[in-house]
A tleap script that builds the chain and sets N, CA, C and O, in Angstrom:
source leaprc.protein.ff14SB
mol = sequence {
  NMET PRO ARG PRO SER ARG ASP PRO ASP ASP
  HIE GLN HIE LEU ALA GLY ASP SER HIE GLY
  SER ALA PRO GLY ALA ARG GLY LYS ALA HIE
  ALA LEU ILE ASP TRP TRP PHE ARG ASP ARG
  ARG THR GLY ARG LEU VAL PHE VAL GLN LEU
  PRO ASN VAL PRO ILE LEU LEU TRP LEU SER
  THR VAL LEU ALA ARG ARG PHE VAL GLU THR
  GLY SER GLY ALA TRP THR LEU LEU GLY TRP
  ALA SER SER VAL LEU LEU GLY TRP TRP ALA
  ILE ASP GLU LEU VAL ARG GLY VAL ASN PRO
  SER ARG ARG LEU LEU GLY LEU VAL VAL LEU
  VAL VAL VAL ILE VAL GLY VAL LEU GLU ARG
  LEU CTHR
}
set mol.1.N position { 17.369 -22.617 10.301 }
set mol.1.CA position { 15.911 -22.814 9.619 }
set mol.1.C position { 16.168 -22.812 8.073 }
set mol.1.O position { 16.848 -21.948 7.519 }
set mol.2.N position { 15.604 -23.786 7.472 }
set mol.2.CA position { 15.768 -23.717 6.015 }
set mol.2.C position { 15.098 -22.482 5.363 }
set mol.2.O position { 14.147 -21.933 5.919 }
set mol.3.N position { 15.625 -22.024 4.118 }
set mol.3.CA position { 14.927 -20.957 3.480 }
set mol.3.C position { 13.507 -21.467 2.944 }
set mol.3.O position { 13.299 -22.602 2.515 }
set mol.4.N position { 12.538 -20.405 3.045 }
set mol.4.CA position { 11.183 -20.859 2.553 }
set mol.4.C position { 11.121 -21.120 1.142 }
set mol.4.O position { 11.805 -20.465 0.356 }
set mol.5.N position { 10.338 -22.043 0.767 }
set mol.5.CA position { 10.023 -22.436 -0.564 }
set mol.5.C position { 9.609 -21.199 -1.359 }
set mol.5.O position { 8.848 -20.363 -0.870 }
set mol.6.N position { 10.094 -21.094 -2.530 }
set mol.6.CA position { 9.575 -20.077 -3.543 }
set mol.6.C position { 8.417 -20.482 -4.286 }
set mol.6.O position { 7.917 -19.645 -5.037 }
set mol.7.N position { 7.905 -21.625 -4.204 }
set mol.7.CA position { 6.627 -22.044 -4.605 }
set mol.7.C position { 5.407 -21.226 -3.967 }
set mol.7.O position { 5.191 -21.271 -2.756 }
set mol.8.N position { 4.701 -20.553 -4.759 }
set mol.8.CA position { 3.643 -19.846 -4.227 }
set mol.8.C position { 2.537 -20.657 -3.521 }
set mol.8.O position { 1.840 -20.224 -2.603 }
set mol.9.N position { 2.468 -21.871 -4.058 }
set mol.9.CA position { 1.495 -22.834 -3.447 }
set mol.9.C position { 1.878 -23.504 -2.259 }
set mol.9.O position { 1.084 -24.149 -1.574 }
set mol.10.N position { 3.167 -23.353 -1.983 }
set mol.10.CA position { 3.832 -24.147 -0.649 }
set mol.10.C position { 3.891 -23.139 0.441 }
set mol.10.O position { 4.651 -22.173 0.499 }
set mol.11.N position { 2.919 -23.521 1.358 }
set mol.11.CA position { 2.784 -22.562 2.611 }
set mol.11.C position { 3.330 -23.310 3.862 }
set mol.11.O position { 3.104 -22.860 4.985 }
set mol.12.N position { 4.058 -24.463 3.670 }
set mol.12.CA position { 4.634 -25.121 4.726 }
set mol.12.C position { 5.379 -24.269 5.515 }
set mol.12.O position { 5.306 -24.325 6.742 }
set mol.13.N position { 6.118 -23.454 4.911 }
set mol.13.CA position { 7.160 -22.477 5.716 }
set mol.13.C position { 6.335 -21.569 6.743 }
set mol.13.O position { 6.900 -21.027 7.693 }
set mol.14.N position { 5.084 -21.447 6.517 }
set mol.14.CA position { 4.395 -20.550 7.410 }
set mol.14.C position { 3.912 -21.329 8.710 }
set mol.14.O position { 3.623 -20.697 9.726 }
set mol.15.N position { 3.839 -22.547 8.663 }
set mol.15.CA position { 3.396 -23.569 9.742 }
set mol.15.C position { 4.450 -24.127 10.478 }
set mol.15.O position { 4.150 -24.638 11.557 }
set mol.16.N position { 5.756 -24.138 10.082 }
set mol.16.CA position { 6.895 -24.696 10.589 }
set mol.16.C position { 7.829 -25.266 9.631 }
set mol.16.O position { 7.647 -25.118 8.422 }
set mol.17.N position { 8.861 -25.939 10.123 }
set mol.17.CA position { 9.913 -26.497 9.150 }
set mol.17.C position { 9.422 -28.014 8.844 }
set mol.17.O position { 8.359 -28.446 9.289 }
set mol.18.N position { 10.229 -28.712 8.108 }
set mol.18.CA position { 9.819 -29.959 7.574 }
set mol.18.C position { 9.821 -30.931 8.696 }
set mol.18.O position { 9.326 -32.033 8.458 }
set mol.19.N position { 10.313 -30.694 9.920 }
set mol.19.CA position { 10.382 -31.640 11.013 }
set mol.19.C position { 9.119 -31.456 11.849 }
set mol.19.O position { 8.939 -32.195 12.816 }
set mol.20.N position { 8.252 -30.527 11.535 }
set mol.20.CA position { 6.964 -30.444 12.259 }
set mol.20.C position { 7.096 -29.438 13.443 }
set mol.20.O position { 6.065 -29.166 14.058 }
set mol.21.N position { 8.196 -28.898 13.792 }
set mol.21.CA position { 8.357 -27.873 14.868 }
set mol.21.C position { 7.848 -26.507 14.446 }
set mol.21.O position { 8.101 -26.026 13.342 }
set mol.22.N position { 7.159 -25.936 15.324 }
set mol.22.CA position { 6.608 -24.553 15.074 }
set mol.22.C position { 7.886 -23.513 15.269 }
set mol.22.O position { 8.717 -23.579 16.175 }
set mol.23.N position { 7.836 -22.458 14.112 }
set mol.23.CA position { 8.897 -21.555 14.192 }
set mol.23.C position { 8.501 -20.578 15.351 }
set mol.23.O position { 7.344 -20.532 15.769 }
set mol.24.N position { 9.486 -19.817 15.842 }
set mol.24.CA position { 9.447 -18.858 16.802 }
set mol.24.C position { 8.744 -17.747 16.278 }
set mol.24.O position { 8.381 -17.764 15.102 }
set mol.25.N position { 8.475 -16.643 17.126 }
set mol.25.CA position { 7.920 -15.587 16.624 }
set mol.25.C position { 8.648 -14.817 15.476 }
set mol.25.O position { 8.053 -14.226 14.575 }
set mol.26.N position { 10.154 -14.900 15.628 }
set mol.26.CA position { 10.936 -14.228 14.684 }
set mol.26.C position { 10.924 -14.927 13.289 }
set mol.26.O position { 10.959 -14.296 12.233 }
set mol.27.N position { 10.870 -16.355 13.383 }
set mol.27.CA position { 10.658 -17.298 12.188 }
set mol.27.C position { 9.329 -16.889 11.490 }
set mol.27.O position { 9.251 -16.733 10.272 }
set mol.28.N position { 8.362 -16.737 12.290 }
set mol.28.CA position { 7.049 -16.615 11.691 }
set mol.28.C position { 7.091 -15.157 10.912 }
set mol.28.O position { 6.741 -15.106 9.733 }
set mol.29.N position { 7.499 -14.057 11.565 }
set mol.29.CA position { 7.714 -12.806 11.009 }
set mol.29.C position { 8.317 -12.917 9.697 }
set mol.29.O position { 7.883 -12.407 8.664 }
set mol.30.N position { 9.562 -13.770 9.855 }
set mol.30.CA position { 10.342 -13.735 8.546 }
set mol.30.C position { 9.611 -14.553 7.435 }
set mol.30.O position { 9.666 -14.209 6.255 }
set mol.31.N position { 9.004 -15.524 7.814 }
set mol.31.CA position { 8.180 -16.241 6.822 }
set mol.31.C position { 7.068 -15.374 6.245 }
set mol.31.O position { 6.801 -15.430 5.044 }
set mol.32.N position { 6.408 -14.562 7.098 }
set mol.32.CA position { 5.265 -13.702 6.620 }
set mol.32.C position { 5.898 -12.673 5.547 }
set mol.32.O position { 5.437 -12.525 4.415 }
set mol.33.N position { 6.960 -12.019 6.034 }
set mol.33.CA position { 7.569 -10.979 5.132 }
set mol.33.C position { 7.955 -11.697 3.845 }
set mol.33.O position { 7.637 -11.232 2.750 }
set mol.34.N position { 8.690 -12.909 3.984 }
set mol.34.CA position { 8.904 -13.622 2.722 }
set mol.34.C position { 7.794 -13.757 1.831 }
set mol.34.O position { 7.875 -13.469 0.637 }
set mol.35.N position { 6.708 -14.210 2.407 }
set mol.35.CA position { 5.359 -14.590 1.595 }
set mol.35.C position { 4.946 -13.222 1.011 }
set mol.35.O position { 4.715 -13.109 -0.193 }
set mol.36.N position { 4.866 -12.312 1.761 }
set mol.36.CA position { 4.261 -10.994 1.370 }
set mol.36.C position { 5.100 -10.203 0.355 }
set mol.36.O position { 4.530 -9.583 -0.543 }
set mol.37.N position { 6.312 -10.207 0.457 }
set mol.37.CA position { 7.097 -9.381 -0.350 }
set mol.37.C position { 7.992 -9.996 -1.246 }
set mol.37.O position { 8.598 -9.252 -2.017 }
set mol.38.N position { 8.212 -11.318 -1.302 }
set mol.38.CA position { 9.068 -12.057 -2.159 }
set mol.38.C position { 8.563 -12.220 -3.616 }
set mol.38.O position { 7.477 -12.748 -3.858 }
set mol.39.N position { 9.402 -11.743 -4.588 }
set mol.39.CA position { 8.925 -12.068 -6.026 }
set mol.39.C position { 9.051 -13.601 -6.309 }
set mol.39.O position { 10.107 -14.227 -6.211 }
set mol.40.N position { 7.892 -14.107 -6.657 }
set mol.40.CA position { 7.613 -15.477 -7.012 }
set mol.40.C position { 8.650 -16.213 -8.170 }
set mol.40.O position { 8.969 -17.402 -8.206 }
set mol.41.N position { 9.034 -15.205 -9.024 }
set mol.41.CA position { 9.812 -15.638 -10.119 }
set mol.41.C position { 11.227 -15.587 -9.732 }
set mol.41.O position { 11.919 -16.586 -9.927 }
set mol.42.N position { 11.716 -14.563 -9.219 }
set mol.42.CA position { 13.173 -14.323 -8.889 }
set mol.42.C position { 13.630 -14.567 -7.515 }
set mol.42.O position { 14.836 -14.682 -7.294 }
set mol.43.N position { 12.659 -14.666 -6.462 }
set mol.43.CA position { 13.002 -15.024 -5.256 }
set mol.43.C position { 13.511 -13.869 -4.518 }
set mol.43.O position { 13.761 -14.014 -3.322 }
set mol.44.N position { 13.712 -12.649 -5.134 }
set mol.44.CA position { 13.908 -11.329 -4.494 }
set mol.44.C position { 12.938 -10.664 -3.796 }
set mol.44.O position { 11.773 -10.702 -4.193 }
set mol.45.N position { 13.327 -9.912 -2.574 }
set mol.45.CA position { 12.184 -9.077 -1.951 }
set mol.45.C position { 11.962 -7.914 -2.868 }
set mol.45.O position { 12.902 -7.353 -3.431 }
set mol.46.N position { 10.894 -7.608 -2.992 }
set mol.46.CA position { 10.346 -6.445 -3.931 }
set mol.46.C position { 9.321 -5.626 -2.968 }
set mol.46.O position { 8.231 -6.037 -2.571 }
set mol.47.N position { 9.938 -4.343 -2.681 }
set mol.47.CA position { 9.133 -3.335 -2.015 }
set mol.47.C position { 8.652 -2.337 -3.071 }
set mol.47.O position { 7.467 -2.008 -3.024 }
set mol.48.N position { 9.425 -1.830 -3.998 }
set mol.48.CA position { 9.050 -0.911 -5.004 }
set mol.48.C position { 9.716 -1.351 -6.273 }
set mol.48.O position { 10.765 -1.991 -6.199 }
set mol.49.N position { 9.164 -1.044 -7.465 }
set mol.49.CA position { 9.691 -1.336 -8.807 }
set mol.49.C position { 9.896 -0.084 -9.565 }
set mol.49.O position { 9.340 0.981 -9.300 }
set mol.50.N position { 10.756 -0.293 -10.554 }
set mol.50.CA position { 10.864 0.672 -11.564 }
set mol.50.C position { 9.467 1.021 -12.133 }
set mol.50.O position { 8.650 0.114 -12.299 }
set mol.51.N position { 9.162 2.312 -12.441 }
set mol.51.CA position { 7.767 2.529 -13.088 }
set mol.51.C position { 7.663 1.779 -14.364 }
set mol.51.O position { 8.682 1.522 -15.005 }
set mol.52.N position { 6.365 1.376 -14.806 }
set mol.52.CA position { 6.126 0.718 -16.010 }
set mol.52.C position { 5.405 1.745 -16.927 }
set mol.52.O position { 5.177 2.867 -16.474 }
set mol.53.N position { 5.036 1.424 -18.182 }
set mol.53.CA position { 4.553 2.367 -19.234 }
set mol.53.C position { 3.209 2.895 -18.527 }
set mol.53.O position { 3.059 4.117 -18.506 }
set mol.54.N position { 2.192 2.066 -17.931 }
set mol.54.CA position { 0.891 2.858 -17.622 }
set mol.54.C position { 1.089 3.926 -16.493 }
set mol.54.O position { 0.470 4.989 -16.450 }
set mol.55.N position { 2.049 3.505 -15.564 }
set mol.55.CA position { 2.139 4.503 -14.422 }
set mol.55.C position { 2.963 5.728 -15.049 }
set mol.55.O position { 2.627 6.844 -14.653 }
set mol.56.N position { 4.024 5.645 -16.000 }
set mol.56.CA position { 4.622 6.783 -16.430 }
set mol.56.C position { 3.568 7.502 -17.343 }
set mol.56.O position { 3.624 8.731 -17.342 }
set mol.57.N position { 2.667 6.931 -18.079 }
set mol.57.CA position { 1.889 7.723 -18.780 }
set mol.57.C position { 0.859 8.430 -17.854 }
set mol.57.O position { 0.557 9.601 -18.085 }
set mol.58.N position { 0.334 7.779 -16.857 }
set mol.58.CA position { -0.527 8.408 -15.827 }
set mol.58.C position { 0.214 9.595 -15.273 }
set mol.58.O position { -0.370 10.674 -15.169 }
set mol.59.N position { 1.496 9.446 -14.905 }
set mol.59.CA position { 2.103 10.661 -14.245 }
set mol.59.C position { 2.270 11.717 -15.244 }
set mol.59.O position { 2.190 12.874 -14.829 }
set mol.60.N position { 2.515 11.495 -16.645 }
set mol.60.CA position { 2.576 12.445 -17.473 }
set mol.60.C position { 1.199 13.314 -17.718 }
set mol.60.O position { 1.185 14.508 -18.014 }
set mol.61.N position { 0.114 12.525 -17.544 }
set mol.61.CA position { -1.275 13.226 -17.613 }
set mol.61.C position { -1.476 14.065 -16.358 }
set mol.61.O position { -1.963 15.187 -16.491 }
set mol.62.N position { -1.151 13.628 -15.190 }
set mol.62.CA position { -1.054 14.308 -13.976 }
set mol.62.C position { -0.256 15.591 -14.044 }
set mol.62.O position { -0.740 16.637 -13.611 }
set mol.63.N position { 0.997 15.539 -14.595 }
set mol.63.CA position { 1.667 16.762 -14.883 }
set mol.63.C position { 1.084 17.640 -15.882 }
set mol.63.O position { 1.070 18.860 -15.713 }
set mol.64.N position { 0.587 17.063 -16.950 }
set mol.64.CA position { 0.155 17.978 -18.092 }
set mol.64.C position { -1.147 18.690 -17.673 }
set mol.64.O position { -1.539 19.687 -18.280 }
set mol.65.N position { -1.800 18.167 -16.639 }
set mol.65.CA position { -3.156 18.689 -16.228 }
set mol.65.C position { -2.871 20.038 -15.413 }
set mol.65.O position { -3.741 20.881 -15.192 }
set mol.66.N position { -1.618 20.129 -15.020 }
set mol.66.CA position { -1.165 21.289 -14.096 }
set mol.66.C position { -0.795 22.650 -14.991 }
set mol.66.O position { -0.566 23.775 -14.548 }
set mol.67.N position { -0.806 22.205 -16.407 }
set mol.67.CA position { -0.446 23.261 -17.261 }
set mol.67.C position { -1.574 23.769 -18.110 }
set mol.67.O position { -1.395 24.666 -18.934 }
set mol.68.N position { -2.821 23.154 -17.894 }
set mol.68.CA position { -3.999 23.606 -18.690 }
set mol.68.C position { -4.996 24.108 -17.731 }
set mol.68.O position { -5.116 23.682 -16.582 }
set mol.69.N position { -5.730 25.075 -18.288 }
set mol.69.CA position { -6.888 25.896 -17.565 }
set mol.69.C position { -7.752 24.777 -16.890 }
set mol.69.O position { -8.200 23.818 -17.518 }
set mol.70.N position { -7.945 24.991 -15.548 }
set mol.70.CA position { -8.843 24.269 -14.827 }
set mol.70.C position { -10.313 24.384 -15.446 }
set mol.70.O position { -10.780 25.455 -15.833 }
set mol.71.N position { -10.934 23.262 -15.493 }
set mol.71.CA position { -12.363 23.302 -15.972 }
set mol.71.C position { -12.395 23.233 -17.642 }
set mol.71.O position { -13.503 23.178 -18.174 }
set mol.72.N position { -11.378 23.235 -18.347 }
set mol.72.CA position { -11.355 23.350 -19.798 }
set mol.72.C position { -11.410 21.936 -20.280 }
set mol.72.O position { -11.089 20.985 -19.568 }
set mol.73.N position { -11.846 21.826 -21.566 }
set mol.73.CA position { -11.971 20.502 -22.183 }
set mol.73.C position { -10.703 19.660 -22.039 }
set mol.73.O position { -10.733 18.479 -21.692 }
set mol.74.N position { -9.575 20.346 -22.331 }
set mol.74.CA position { -8.344 19.538 -22.095 }
set mol.74.C position { -8.172 19.096 -20.700 }
set mol.74.O position { -7.756 17.955 -20.497 }
set mol.75.N position { -8.449 19.885 -19.715 }
set mol.75.CA position { -8.321 19.531 -18.265 }
set mol.75.C position { -9.182 18.266 -18.004 }
set mol.75.O position { -8.779 17.255 -17.429 }
set mol.76.N position { -10.462 18.474 -18.525 }
set mol.76.CA position { -11.312 17.319 -18.348 }
set mol.76.C position { -10.831 15.843 -19.080 }
set mol.76.O position { -10.906 14.762 -18.495 }
set mol.77.N position { -10.373 16.002 -20.338 }
set mol.77.CA position { -9.874 15.029 -21.011 }
set mol.77.C position { -8.749 14.355 -20.190 }
set mol.77.O position { -8.803 13.163 -19.885 }
set mol.78.N position { -7.706 15.189 -19.840 }
set mol.78.CA position { -6.609 14.611 -19.031 }
set mol.78.C position { -7.049 13.910 -17.827 }
set mol.78.O position { -6.518 12.848 -17.502 }
set mol.79.N position { -8.009 14.452 -17.134 }
set mol.79.CA position { -8.480 13.710 -15.962 }
set mol.79.C position { -9.143 12.580 -16.227 }
set mol.79.O position { -9.068 11.741 -15.329 }
set mol.80.N position { -9.908 12.221 -17.384 }
set mol.80.CA position { -10.489 11.032 -17.738 }
set mol.80.C position { -9.336 10.046 -18.038 }
set mol.80.O position { -9.366 8.889 -17.619 }
set mol.81.N position { -8.180 10.610 -18.879 }
set mol.81.CA position { -7.053 9.834 -19.429 }
set mol.81.C position { -6.267 9.220 -18.171 }
set mol.81.O position { -5.769 8.094 -18.170 }
set mol.82.N position { -6.227 10.165 -17.056 }
set mol.82.CA position { -5.481 9.750 -15.968 }
set mol.82.C position { -6.047 8.628 -15.235 }
set mol.82.O position { -5.355 7.709 -14.797 }
set mol.83.N position { -7.542 8.721 -15.079 }
set mol.83.CA position { -8.192 7.566 -14.430 }
set mol.83.C position { -8.076 6.389 -15.333 }
set mol.83.O position { -7.762 5.331 -14.787 }
set mol.84.N position { -8.265 6.387 -16.563 }
set mol.84.CA position { -8.107 5.081 -17.359 }
set mol.84.C position { -6.630 4.512 -17.196 }
set mol.84.O position { -6.469 3.295 -17.105 }
set mol.85.N position { -5.624 5.330 -17.162 }
set mol.85.CA position { -4.080 4.905 -17.093 }
set mol.85.C position { -3.841 4.281 -15.652 }
set mol.85.O position { -3.215 3.227 -15.544 }
set mol.86.N position { -4.323 4.914 -14.606 }
set mol.86.CA position { -4.144 4.460 -13.369 }
set mol.86.C position { -4.956 3.171 -13.104 }
set mol.86.O position { -4.509 2.237 -12.438 }
set mol.87.N position { -6.181 3.186 -13.673 }
set mol.87.CA position { -6.971 1.757 -13.691 }
set mol.87.C position { -6.168 0.644 -14.440 }
set mol.87.O position { -6.056 -0.489 -13.973 }
set mol.88.N position { -5.674 0.990 -15.504 }
set mol.88.CA position { -4.935 0.055 -16.235 }
set mol.88.C position { -3.717 -0.517 -15.458 }
set mol.88.O position { -3.439 -1.716 -15.460 }
set mol.89.N position { -2.969 0.493 -14.752 }
set mol.89.CA position { -1.754 0.038 -13.831 }
set mol.89.C position { -2.399 -0.780 -12.783 }
set mol.89.O position { -1.874 -1.853 -12.484 }
set mol.90.N position { -3.498 -0.385 -12.181 }
set mol.90.CA position { -4.033 -1.115 -10.946 }
set mol.90.C position { -4.490 -2.520 -11.456 }
set mol.90.O position { -4.288 -3.453 -10.678 }
set mol.91.N position { -4.977 -2.750 -12.448 }
set mol.91.CA position { -5.504 -4.026 -13.050 }
set mol.91.C position { -4.335 -4.877 -13.281 }
set mol.91.O position { -4.364 -6.062 -12.947 }
set mol.92.N position { -3.267 -4.326 -13.854 }
set mol.92.CA position { -2.189 -5.045 -14.230 }
set mol.92.C position { -1.421 -5.574 -12.983 }
set mol.92.O position { -0.930 -6.703 -12.960 }
set mol.93.N position { -1.344 -4.693 -11.948 }
set mol.93.CA position { -0.669 -5.162 -10.578 }
set mol.93.C position { -1.645 -6.290 -9.982 }
set mol.93.O position { -1.117 -7.286 -9.485 }
set mol.94.N position { -2.909 -6.191 -10.006 }
set mol.94.CA position { -3.812 -7.063 -9.548 }
set mol.94.C position { -3.681 -8.467 -9.999 }
set mol.94.O position { -3.675 -9.459 -9.271 }
set mol.95.N position { -3.573 -8.431 -11.338 }
set mol.95.CA position { -3.479 -9.673 -12.116 }
set mol.95.C position { -2.046 -10.294 -12.154 }
set mol.95.O position { -1.852 -11.485 -11.912 }
set mol.96.N position { -0.969 -9.335 -12.500 }
set mol.96.CA position { 0.322 -9.832 -12.670 }
set mol.96.C position { 1.438 -9.458 -11.611 }
set mol.96.O position { 2.634 -9.653 -11.828 }
set mol.97.N position { 0.938 -8.904 -10.447 }
set mol.97.CA position { 1.699 -8.356 -9.404 }
set mol.97.C position { 2.717 -9.477 -9.072 }
set mol.97.O position { 2.324 -10.640 -9.165 }
set mol.98.N position { 3.949 -9.232 -8.705 }
set mol.98.CA position { 4.983 -10.219 -8.418 }
set mol.98.C position { 4.855 -10.876 -7.052 }
set mol.98.O position { 5.443 -11.918 -6.764 }
set mol.99.N position { 3.997 -10.162 -6.170 }
set mol.99.CA position { 3.766 -10.874 -4.811 }
set mol.99.C position { 2.549 -10.163 -4.292 }
set mol.99.O position { 2.057 -9.165 -4.817 }
set mol.100.N position { 2.046 -10.855 -3.059 }
set mol.100.CA position { 0.769 -10.400 -2.602 }
set mol.100.C position { 0.670 -8.938 -2.347 }
set mol.100.O position { -0.373 -8.343 -2.615 }
set mol.101.N position { 1.890 -8.217 -1.751 }
set mol.101.CA position { 1.681 -6.918 -1.476 }
set mol.101.C position { 1.427 -6.059 -2.841 }
set mol.101.O position { 0.677 -5.083 -2.814 }
set mol.102.N position { 2.012 -6.421 -3.896 }
set mol.102.CA position { 1.837 -5.724 -5.140 }
set mol.102.C position { 0.342 -5.865 -5.701 }
set mol.102.O position { -0.238 -4.961 -6.303 }
set mol.103.N position { -0.205 -7.140 -5.417 }
set mol.103.CA position { -1.547 -7.428 -5.852 }
set mol.103.C position { -2.604 -6.605 -5.018 }
set mol.103.O position { -3.596 -6.132 -5.572 }
set mol.104.N position { -2.361 -6.447 -3.659 }
set mol.104.CA position { -3.171 -5.702 -2.740 }
set mol.104.C position { -3.189 -4.251 -3.226 }
set mol.104.O position { -4.252 -3.663 -3.428 }
set mol.105.N position { -1.973 -3.679 -3.413 }
set mol.105.CA position { -1.800 -2.256 -3.932 }
set mol.105.C position { -2.580 -2.154 -5.042 }
set mol.105.O position { -3.346 -1.191 -5.076 }
set mol.106.N position { -2.573 -3.029 -6.100 }
set mol.106.CA position { -3.378 -2.869 -7.245 }
set mol.106.C position { -4.909 -2.853 -6.980 }
set mol.106.O position { -5.641 -2.114 -7.637 }
set mol.107.N position { -5.324 -3.572 -6.133 }
set mol.107.CA position { -6.753 -3.865 -5.715 }
set mol.107.C position { -7.190 -2.535 -5.096 }
set mol.107.O position { -8.117 -1.877 -5.569 }
set mol.108.N position { -6.457 -2.149 -3.972 }
set mol.108.CA position { -6.706 -0.881 -3.353 }
set mol.108.C position { -6.753 0.411 -4.213 }
set mol.108.O position { -7.559 1.294 -3.921 }
set mol.109.N position { -5.912 0.538 -5.260 }
set mol.109.CA position { -5.832 1.624 -6.158 }
set mol.109.C position { -7.016 1.465 -7.161 }
set mol.109.O position { -7.611 2.473 -7.543 }
set mol.110.N position { -7.343 0.328 -7.560 }
set mol.110.CA position { -8.374 0.097 -8.456 }
set mol.110.C position { -9.885 0.612 -7.817 }
set mol.110.O position { -10.716 1.311 -8.396 }
set mol.111.N position { -9.954 0.107 -6.605 }
set mol.111.CA position { -11.089 0.817 -5.931 }
set mol.111.C position { -11.097 2.180 -5.783 }
set mol.111.O position { -12.139 2.817 -5.939 }
set mol.112.N position { -9.982 2.736 -5.478 }
set mol.112.CA position { -9.946 4.351 -5.398 }
set mol.112.C position { -10.325 4.812 -6.760 }
set mol.112.O position { -11.157 5.711 -6.884 }
set mol.113.N position { -9.774 4.259 -7.773 }
set mol.113.CA position { -10.151 4.751 -9.228 }
set mol.113.C position { -11.483 4.701 -9.556 }
set mol.113.O position { -12.079 5.658 -10.049 }
set mol.114.N position { -12.011 3.579 -9.296 }
set mol.114.CA position { -13.581 3.279 -9.472 }
set mol.114.C position { -14.491 4.247 -8.651 }
set mol.114.O position { -15.463 4.806 -9.160 }
set mol.115.N position { -14.129 4.405 -7.389 }
set mol.115.CA position { -14.910 5.242 -6.622 }
set mol.115.C position { -14.800 6.821 -7.187 }
set mol.115.O position { -15.761 7.588 -7.238 }
set mol.116.N position { -13.542 7.122 -7.568 }
set mol.116.CA position { -13.460 8.468 -8.255 }
set mol.116.C position { -14.217 8.684 -9.499 }
set mol.116.O position { -14.823 9.734 -9.714 }
set mol.117.N position { -14.180 7.651 -10.352 }
set mol.117.CA position { -14.966 7.720 -11.572 }
set mol.117.C position { -16.527 7.588 -11.177 }
set mol.117.O position { -17.347 8.181 -11.878 }
set mol.118.N position { -16.865 6.987 -10.307 }
set mol.118.CA position { -18.326 7.093 -9.980 }
set mol.118.C position { -18.732 8.478 -9.375 }
set mol.118.O position { -19.857 8.947 -9.549 }
set mol.119.N position { -17.861 9.035 -8.734 }
set mol.119.CA position { -18.196 10.242 -8.011 }
set mol.119.C position { -18.220 11.458 -9.165 }
set mol.119.O position { -18.955 12.434 -9.020 }
set mol.120.N position { -17.461 11.321 -10.168 }
set mol.120.CA position { -17.402 12.259 -11.324 }
set mol.120.C position { -18.576 12.148 -12.235 }
set mol.120.O position { -18.926 13.103 -12.929 }
set mol.121.N position { -19.243 10.898 -12.246 }
set mol.121.CA position { -20.363 10.610 -13.132 }
set mol.121.C position { -21.743 11.113 -12.467 }
set mol.121.O position { -22.802 11.165 -13.093 }
set mol.122.N position { -21.593 11.464 -11.154 }
set mol.122.CA position { -22.908 11.531 -10.253 }
set mol.122.C position { -22.996 13.038 -10.069 }
set mol.122.O position { -23.910 13.527 -9.406 }
savepdb mol mol.pdb
quit
């Protein structure tokens, strides 16, 4: 079976090969994994990535928050900074994620961040 196209708009590999025959269950699973996890620019499968600036800054606020007094102004400020940074990361993944799984992860995390912010405000 030929390798699936790396063109994100070409979904022919999900329906069958170029001769019109339907792929078997294994071929469908392979095509789905390819579509879901393959980086559209490099063609490599991407399950995890090296952390980027927003997620590293978020992690630093989470860690710093452990060393300040709970309920203090610094603790509150770090909590809000944490939400902003995680929201920044989530929007970046949603907009620029290298594959659908990364974009979905960004969407899920963004929803969690928004719910958390709304709970803090009420």
